C-alpha positions as MATLAB code, in Angstrom:
seq = 'MAGAAAGTAHLCTRCPSLLMSSSMSTLRYAARRLALAPVASLASSSSQSRGGISRVRLMGVLASTRPSLGGIRTTMEPCARRELSSSVRAKVIESGSAVVEESAEVEPVPSSSVPEFKKRLRIAEIKGGEDGGLRLVGQTMTVRGWVRTCRLQKTFTFIEVNDGSAVSNIQAVVGSDVEGYDKIEAGLVNTGASVAIEGVLVESQGSKQKVELKATKLTLVGGTDPASFPIQKKKLSREYLRSVAHLRPRTNTFGAVARVRTALAFATHQFFREHGFVWVASPIITASDCEGAGEQFCVTTLIPSSHEDPKTPLSKVPTTKDGLIDWSQDFFGKPAFLTVSGQLNGETYATALCDVYTFGPTFRAENSNTTRHLAEFWMIEPELAFADLKDDMACATAYLQYVVKYVLENCKEDMEFFDKWVEKDIVTRLTNVVEKPFVHVTYTEAVELLQKAKKKFEFPVKWGADLQSEHERYLTEVAFSGNPVIVTDYPKVLICQTI';
ca = [
      -0.001    0.000   -0.001;
       1.531    3.269   -1.075;
       1.508    6.040    1.495;
       0.717    9.347   -0.132;
       1.605   11.508    2.835;
       4.963    9.931    3.568;
       5.774    9.208   -0.045;
       6.458    5.572    0.786;
       5.152    2.163   -0.170;
       4.440   -0.423    2.511;
       4.656   -4.208    2.400;
       4.473   -6.791    5.180;
       5.472  -10.453    5.278;
       5.003  -12.569    8.381;
       7.347  -15.305    9.553;
       6.498  -18.042   12.133;
       7.508  -17.208   15.667;
       9.766  -19.917   17.019;
      12.118  -18.968   19.801;
      15.742  -19.940   19.494;
      18.621  -19.517   21.867;
      22.178  -18.921   20.889;
      25.511  -18.515   22.568;
      27.760  -15.591   21.835;
      31.529  -15.547   21.948;
      33.392  -12.344   22.738;
      36.468  -11.776   20.621;
      39.274   -9.597   21.842;
      41.875   -8.186   19.545;
      45.279   -7.139   20.836;
      47.303   -4.370   19.268;
      51.042   -4.760   19.032;
      52.191   -1.193   18.414;
      49.207    0.953   19.310;
      47.322    1.379   22.565;
      44.593    3.599   23.914;
      45.722    7.128   24.571;
      44.846    8.887   27.859;
      41.250    9.968   28.349;
      42.208   13.592   27.889;
      43.652   12.733   24.493;
      40.630   10.700   23.362;
      38.340   13.521   24.386;
      40.092   15.913   22.036;
      39.015   16.624   18.488;
      38.868   13.670   16.119;
      41.328   15.264   13.751;
      44.378   17.209   14.866;
      47.857   18.025   13.667;
      51.057   18.127   15.647;
      54.617   18.134   14.333;
      53.480   17.828   10.736;
      51.650   14.519   11.330;
      47.882   14.456   10.761;
      46.103   12.023   13.065;
      42.594   10.615   12.891;
      40.661    8.780   15.582;
      38.137    6.104   14.525;
      36.227    4.229   17.265;
      39.253    3.681   19.474;
      41.584    3.214   16.516;
      44.361    5.776   16.122;
      46.311    6.096   12.909;
      48.751    8.402   11.238;
      48.365    9.423    7.633;
      52.138    9.142    7.330;
      53.197    5.564    8.203;
      56.753    6.481    9.231;
      58.646    9.646    9.977;
      62.178    9.702   11.352;
      61.915    6.154   12.668;
      58.565    6.819   14.366;
      55.890    4.428   13.104;
      52.233    4.056   13.892;
      49.953    1.250   12.804;
      46.152    1.296   12.318;
      44.937   -1.543   14.513;
      42.144   -2.235   17.036;
      43.280   -0.740   20.321;
      43.883   -2.682   23.508;
      45.241   -1.518   26.853;
      48.734   -2.732   27.634;
      51.671   -1.712   29.744;
      53.819    0.972   28.131;
      57.404    1.829   28.875;
      57.902    5.031   30.838;
      59.577    6.739   27.890;
      56.714    5.934   25.531;
      54.117    6.943   28.127;
      55.905   10.264   28.564;
      55.683   10.892   24.837;
      51.986   10.047   24.900;
      51.328   12.578   27.618;
      53.482   15.175   25.920;
      51.945   14.785   22.475;
      48.404   14.450   23.826;
      47.320   12.380   20.850;
      48.201    8.997   19.410;
      50.515    6.484   20.979;
      53.772    6.301   19.035;
      56.717    4.037   19.664;
      60.220    4.603   18.376;
      61.601    1.469   16.819;
      63.519    1.002   13.616;
      62.940   -2.756   13.731;
      59.172   -2.771   14.019;
      57.462   -4.285   10.987;
      53.905   -3.406    9.956;
      51.374   -5.913   11.257;
      49.760   -7.673    8.266;
      45.983   -7.629    7.887;
      45.942  -11.379    8.466;
      47.034  -10.853   12.089;
      43.418  -11.076   13.229;
      43.111  -14.505   14.884;
      41.195  -17.007   12.808;
      38.137  -18.636   14.356;
      38.711  -22.338   13.851;
      35.355  -23.998   13.901;
      34.958  -27.673   14.561;
      34.119  -30.068   11.759;
      30.384  -30.571   11.493;
      28.402  -33.523   10.201;
      26.756  -31.336    7.569;
      30.211  -30.569    6.156;
      31.287  -34.203    6.247;
      28.222  -35.683    4.571;
      27.286  -32.669    2.472;
      27.659  -32.739   -1.271;
      26.577  -35.245   -3.872;
      29.222  -37.805   -2.870;
      27.871  -38.062    0.687;
      31.323  -37.588    2.187;
      33.374  -39.945    0.000;
      35.773  -37.105   -0.832;
      36.957  -37.121    2.801;
      37.568  -40.867    3.081;
      40.900  -41.577    4.743;
      41.018  -38.380    6.736;
      41.352  -38.345   10.508;
      38.718  -36.259   12.270;
      36.825  -35.744   15.510;
      33.031  -35.708   15.640;
      31.310  -34.126   18.625;
      27.593  -34.391   19.270;
      24.801  -36.271   20.998;
      24.060  -39.958   20.739;
      20.894  -40.889   18.874;
      21.331  -44.673   19.111;
      23.900  -47.054   20.580;
      23.788  -50.662   19.320;
      26.111  -53.152   20.983;
      27.488  -56.109   19.028;
      29.865  -58.852   20.164;
      33.172  -57.105   19.502;
      32.147  -53.588   18.507;
      29.369  -51.019   18.850;
      27.507  -48.828   16.364;
      26.911  -45.287   17.638;
      24.840  -42.788   15.668;
      25.783  -39.196   16.536;
      24.062  -35.950   15.613;
      25.550  -32.493   16.206;
      22.558  -30.383   15.129;
      24.075  -29.268   11.823;
      21.907  -31.625    9.740;
      18.992  -34.020    9.939;
      21.208  -36.995    9.141;
      23.490  -38.625   11.687;
      26.969  -40.029   11.267;
      27.618  -43.615   12.275;
      30.714  -44.440   14.284;
      32.031  -47.978   14.559;
      33.722  -48.386   17.951;
      35.758  -51.536   18.429;
      36.162  -53.141   21.837;
      39.880  -52.272   21.783;
      39.225  -48.527   21.338;
      40.159  -46.180   24.163;
      37.001  -45.260   26.045;
      35.095  -48.447   25.177;
      34.774  -49.160   28.889;
      32.192  -46.346   29.048;
      30.023  -48.331   26.654;
      30.448  -51.544   28.642;
      29.488  -49.641   31.785;
      26.211  -48.605   30.174;
      27.038  -44.881   30.206;
      26.774  -44.209   26.457;
      23.044  -43.988   25.802;
      20.612  -41.923   23.761;
      21.153  -38.250   24.580;
      24.687  -38.626   25.915;
      27.232  -36.116   24.600;
      30.381  -37.637   23.139;
      33.516  -36.821   21.191;
      34.707  -39.562   18.841;
      38.040  -39.473   17.083;
      38.673  -41.694   14.120;
      39.226  -42.168   10.403;
      36.450  -41.679    7.860;
      35.925  -44.826    5.780;
      33.458  -46.087    3.212;
      30.470  -47.642    4.897;
      29.723  -51.335    4.417;
      26.055  -50.655    5.003;
      23.551  -49.288    2.512;
      22.044  -46.502    4.627;
      25.096  -44.228    4.437;
      28.107  -43.838    2.186;
      30.652  -43.132    4.909;
      31.151  -43.915    8.574;
      33.720  -43.139   11.240;
      36.082  -45.902   12.337;
      36.748  -44.794   15.885;
      40.163  -44.693   17.548;
      39.084  -42.904   20.720;
      35.788  -42.330   22.508;
      35.334  -39.557   25.073;
      32.152  -39.371   27.132;
      31.442  -35.696   27.733;
      28.153  -36.143   29.576;
      26.012  -39.195   30.207;
      22.259  -39.722   30.509;
      19.951  -42.064   32.363;
      18.206  -44.164   29.685;
      15.289  -44.815   31.992;
      14.427  -41.145   32.448;
      15.784  -39.367   29.339;
      12.600  -37.991   27.680;
      13.743  -37.813   24.027;
      13.953  -41.242   22.419;
      14.310  -42.223   18.766;
      10.613  -42.422   17.984;
       7.846  -40.102   16.849;
       6.872  -37.701   19.632;
       3.745  -35.547   19.619;
       4.089  -31.773   19.734;
       1.978  -31.730   22.877;
       4.516  -33.972   24.596;
       7.458  -31.917   23.314;
       5.974  -28.808   24.922;
       6.464  -30.502   28.290;
      10.190  -30.970   27.597;
      10.869  -27.674   25.846;
      14.518  -27.613   26.984;
      15.275  -30.783   25.003;
      12.975  -30.541   21.994;
      15.604  -28.751   19.842;
      17.311  -32.161   19.662;
      14.417  -33.579   17.646;
      14.597  -33.588   13.858;
      11.586  -31.302   13.460;
      12.757  -28.515   15.746;
      16.321  -28.784   14.526;
      15.202  -28.435   10.908;
      12.949  -25.485   11.770;
      15.850  -23.702   13.497;
      18.176  -24.221   10.525;
      15.597  -23.118    7.956;
      14.680  -20.085   10.024;
      18.347  -19.147   10.261;
      18.639  -19.402    6.477;
      15.515  -17.278    5.994;
      16.781  -14.548    8.306;
      20.178  -14.506    6.596;
      18.622  -14.423    3.110;
      16.278  -11.617    4.200;
      19.118   -9.324    5.250;
      21.161  -10.349    2.227;
      18.347   -9.565   -0.235;
      17.670   -6.092    1.105;
      21.369   -5.369    1.458;
      21.949   -6.268   -2.188;
      19.130   -3.926   -3.202;
      20.465   -0.951   -1.251;
      18.033   -1.018    1.688;
      18.953    0.153    5.176;
      17.832   -1.949    8.123;
      15.976    0.004   10.803;
      15.992   -1.681   14.230;
      12.595   -0.571   15.494;
      12.024   -0.649   19.284;
      10.198   -3.563   20.876;
       8.780   -1.456   23.728;
       6.879    1.543   22.435;
       4.137    3.994   23.288;
       2.691    4.090   19.760;
      -0.145    1.931   18.445;
       0.860    2.157   14.760;
      -2.532    2.929   13.212;
      -4.365    0.474   15.456;
      -2.738   -2.542   13.820;
      -3.850   -4.862   16.620;
      -4.496   -5.297   20.303;
      -1.395   -4.533   22.333;
       0.361   -6.178   25.258;
       0.929   -3.696   28.059;
       4.370   -3.377   29.646;
       4.207   -2.130   33.236;
       5.985   -2.313   36.584;
       2.928   -1.199   38.547;
       1.959   -4.820   39.073;
       4.726   -6.883   40.750;
       6.116   -9.852   38.860;
       4.284  -13.086   39.512;
       7.327  -14.745   41.088;
       7.572  -11.885   43.592;
       3.947  -11.633   44.653;
       1.493  -13.720   42.603;
      -1.458  -12.577   44.718;
      -1.143   -8.810   44.458;
      -4.524   -7.150   45.140;
      -5.647   -4.465   42.683;
      -5.861   -2.042   45.583;
      -2.049   -1.826   45.536;
      -2.005   -0.484   41.972;
      -1.512    3.328   42.208;
      -4.467    5.361   41.000;
      -5.324    9.016   40.443;
      -7.999   10.987   42.294;
     -10.426    9.958   39.563;
      -9.811    6.298   40.252;
      -7.793    5.711   37.038;
      -4.416    4.019   36.855;
      -1.680    6.514   37.697;
       0.726    5.867   34.814;
       3.019    8.647   36.014;
       4.302    6.229   38.642;
       5.057    3.554   36.081;
       8.580    2.839   34.777;
       8.203    5.062   31.693;
       5.835    7.566   33.291;
       3.135    6.725   30.734;
       1.531    3.628   29.175;
       3.973    1.411   27.219;
       3.340   -1.605   25.031;
       5.056   -4.352   23.061;
       5.261   -3.277   19.445;
       2.607   -4.364   16.961;
       4.557   -3.008   13.995;
       7.747   -1.157   13.130;
       5.977    0.696   10.325;
       6.078    4.120   11.982;
       9.842    3.955   12.451;
      10.300    2.632    8.933;
       8.262    5.426    7.368;
      10.240    8.033    9.298;
      13.566    6.689    8.058;
      12.283    6.153    4.523;
      11.687    9.893    4.178;
      15.407   10.373    4.787;
      17.127    7.200    3.530;
      14.724    6.263    0.700;
      14.594    2.457    0.957;
      14.544    0.854    4.409;
      13.108   -2.214    6.111;
      12.348   -3.399    9.603;
      12.727   -7.017   10.642;
      12.062   -8.128   14.173;
       9.582   -9.530   16.692;
       6.004   -8.287   16.672;
       3.326   -8.905   19.284;
      -0.458   -8.996   18.903;
      -2.829   -9.559   21.826;
      -5.464  -11.166   19.602;
      -7.280  -14.053   21.241;
      -7.543  -16.123   18.070;
      -6.601  -19.805   18.180;
      -5.740  -20.331   14.513;
      -2.542  -21.060   12.636;
      -2.831  -17.644   10.981;
      -2.786  -15.647   14.207;
       0.138  -15.688   16.613;
       0.756  -13.724   19.780;
       4.382  -13.308   18.658;
       5.903  -13.473   15.203;
       8.689  -11.876   13.197;
       7.589   -9.396   10.555;
       9.347   -7.816    7.589;
       8.204   -4.314    6.682;
       9.947   -2.665    3.733;
       9.353    1.034    3.163;
      10.155    2.402   -0.297;
      10.260    6.128   -0.998;
       9.142    7.408   -4.408;
       7.362    4.113   -5.110;
       3.926    3.015   -6.260;
       1.877   -0.166   -6.159;
       3.836   -1.737   -9.020;
       7.066   -1.185   -7.119;
       5.487   -2.800   -4.056;
       4.504   -5.881   -6.013;
       7.905   -6.116   -7.688;
       9.655   -5.912   -4.318;
       7.402   -8.552   -2.770;
       7.844  -10.908   -5.710;
      11.629  -10.527   -5.844;
      11.987  -10.966   -2.091;
       9.846  -14.110   -1.861;
      11.547  -15.758   -4.807;
      14.975  -14.868   -3.429;
      14.516  -16.278    0.077;
      12.587  -19.368   -1.080;
      15.262  -20.190   -3.637;
      17.960  -19.681   -1.009;
      16.288  -22.123    1.386;
      15.640  -24.745   -1.300;
      19.298  -24.622   -2.329;
      20.911  -24.385    1.117;
      18.508  -26.407    3.283;
      17.792  -29.247    0.884;
      17.926  -32.030    3.459;
      15.719  -30.121    5.917;
      13.142  -29.365    3.233;
      13.084  -33.012    2.142;
      12.455  -33.941    5.767;
       9.515  -31.518    5.937;
       8.170  -32.843    2.645;
       8.230  -36.423    3.921;
       7.180  -36.065    7.548;
       5.507  -32.684    8.110;
       3.721  -31.397    4.997;
       3.485  -33.307    1.750;
       4.488  -31.548   -1.490;
       5.852  -28.495    0.350;
       8.962  -28.573   -1.857;
       6.863  -28.612   -5.035;
       4.745  -25.682   -3.903;
       7.775  -23.635   -2.934;
       9.447  -24.464   -6.242;
       6.387  -23.006   -7.956;
       6.965  -19.746   -6.077;
      10.433  -19.530   -7.582;
       9.749  -20.765  -11.102;
       6.185  -19.704  -11.915;
       5.185  -16.090  -12.623;
       3.104  -14.216  -10.059;
      -0.455  -13.603  -11.251;
      -1.899  -10.099  -10.668;
      -5.668   -9.818  -10.327;
      -7.875   -7.111   -8.903;
     -10.193   -7.757   -5.990;
     -13.197   -7.493   -8.303;
     -11.741  -10.046  -10.739;
     -10.989  -12.419   -7.874;
     -14.556  -12.192   -6.560;
     -15.926  -12.918  -10.034;
     -13.722  -16.010  -10.361;
     -14.844  -17.276   -6.980;
     -18.510  -16.698   -7.721;
     -18.195  -18.712  -10.955;
     -16.472  -21.595   -9.140;
     -18.377  -24.843   -8.735;
     -16.875  -25.327   -5.288;
     -19.137  -24.594   -2.333;
     -17.355  -22.353    0.135;
     -17.960  -22.222    3.871;
     -17.935  -18.410    3.705;
     -20.172  -16.947    0.967;
     -18.423  -14.860   -1.659;
     -19.723  -11.367   -2.260;
     -18.226   -8.072   -3.299;
     -17.220   -6.055   -0.235;
     -16.449   -9.094    1.938;
     -12.886  -10.015    2.856;
     -11.312  -13.040    1.161;
     -10.949  -16.005    3.491;
      -8.253  -18.685    3.493;
     -10.416  -21.076    1.480;
     -10.882  -18.399   -1.182;
      -7.175  -17.683   -1.408;
      -6.343  -21.379   -1.701;
      -8.866  -21.829   -4.504;
      -7.367  -18.942   -6.437;
      -3.801  -20.219   -6.144;
      -4.340  -23.977   -6.363;
      -7.299  -24.241   -8.738;
      -7.990  -21.038  -10.631;
      -4.316  -20.348  -11.438;
      -2.892  -23.903  -11.209;
      -0.376  -23.354   -8.427;
       0.883  -19.938   -9.473;
       1.382  -17.362   -6.717;
      -1.336  -14.695   -6.796;
      -1.316  -11.028   -5.824;
      -4.755   -9.465   -5.317;
      -4.874   -5.667   -5.675;
      -7.377   -2.817   -5.545;
      -9.302   -3.881   -2.462;
     -12.366   -1.834   -1.505;
     -11.506    1.115    0.710;
     -13.651   -0.185    3.546;
     -11.582   -3.405    3.750;
      -8.286   -1.517    3.686;
      -9.420    0.700    6.559;
     -10.284   -2.406    8.599;
      -6.727   -3.781    8.315;
      -4.815   -0.657    9.392;
];
């Protein structure tokens, strides 16, 4: 929908809301020849000249535009505090600017001095590719992950390990003479146990996989009790998995969802970045309602948290003389809510930066128990300046085809799993989104097609009524044979109901 006042076009796409947790690693970079100058120096102007040397300060990085002068050399590097010799420190205080160190033997630090993050070898990398891992046969490697199955034989044991990087597992063959085999004999290596297995990758003698790991060492990182471990290698209902939410990411379904969602988020940022958009991080807590887009969740400290006092009487909530809630005593001094849309922030930035988008969590307090209404979901809201409806449709089409193609190409195994176990023909339907042209029809044309249909709909079709899910499915699956459909030119009364 093009906004005449703001000169922007607006487009929303919803994504399922599935919470994921992640761990962050903090990287520290040490500088060899440059350290932070005194506070008085850093507080000075960002560009200054002393002794014929022009210096520039960039986010804690000090550099000289002349790399060497009379044996004095400075290097542009990330700064880190370190002990300085008294002579160097004296020069720092005297110059009041960058840290310089006299040394005729100092060599410039190459750009490759940044420490490389050496990631561990993952199962997806081992078994990825058309050869299923045959290219790595003969190589020594270590696989770390969680045991899916452990099958004891007379003189060896088969252990299937999964590290979360793929749906498929890798099978390790552990002989009775392998270091750590006593943990298996003691009954400590069971489903769910975390292990590290070193060995040589060999061609598998079985037909289920092309390669397997011939173990040379088994390390038990953490064991499990097979009698009480709740995630076993069998089909588990979603209702049951809700009761063991801390372990359900180990199931194939939740693991695949997490990987696909990661790919979608990455492709989203990559698409808009390639098209010159600027990402606007809209606030999650806000005082705005964004054109009444939906019921809001209130954020307040006037009512104590449930774990502090779950039985707080309403009489303790501060009120005004008129008997209304006294929001001036709240944390923000006025009512605050979880955001229902980042549109307002996007429109503001679009009038300055032209093309922007917001992408983040959105909350709607709508008491609707359907798959099309969620209390929390992630929403993409592009805002295009100097654009019209055709530009909106072009952006939506290009974006959907881009991210769907990215997922089909980079999450092939996960999508095949969904196609087989979750939703039949999902791969075919998504392939249609990429390969088939998008059909553009007006609301009036869509209503006429539905009225001529022989199918009997649960919701009657008439001009002026909103299109229901069954109507949309008929248009895409029957009327236009699987092609994606964009319906335009809705009646004004329907547009006003959705904003």
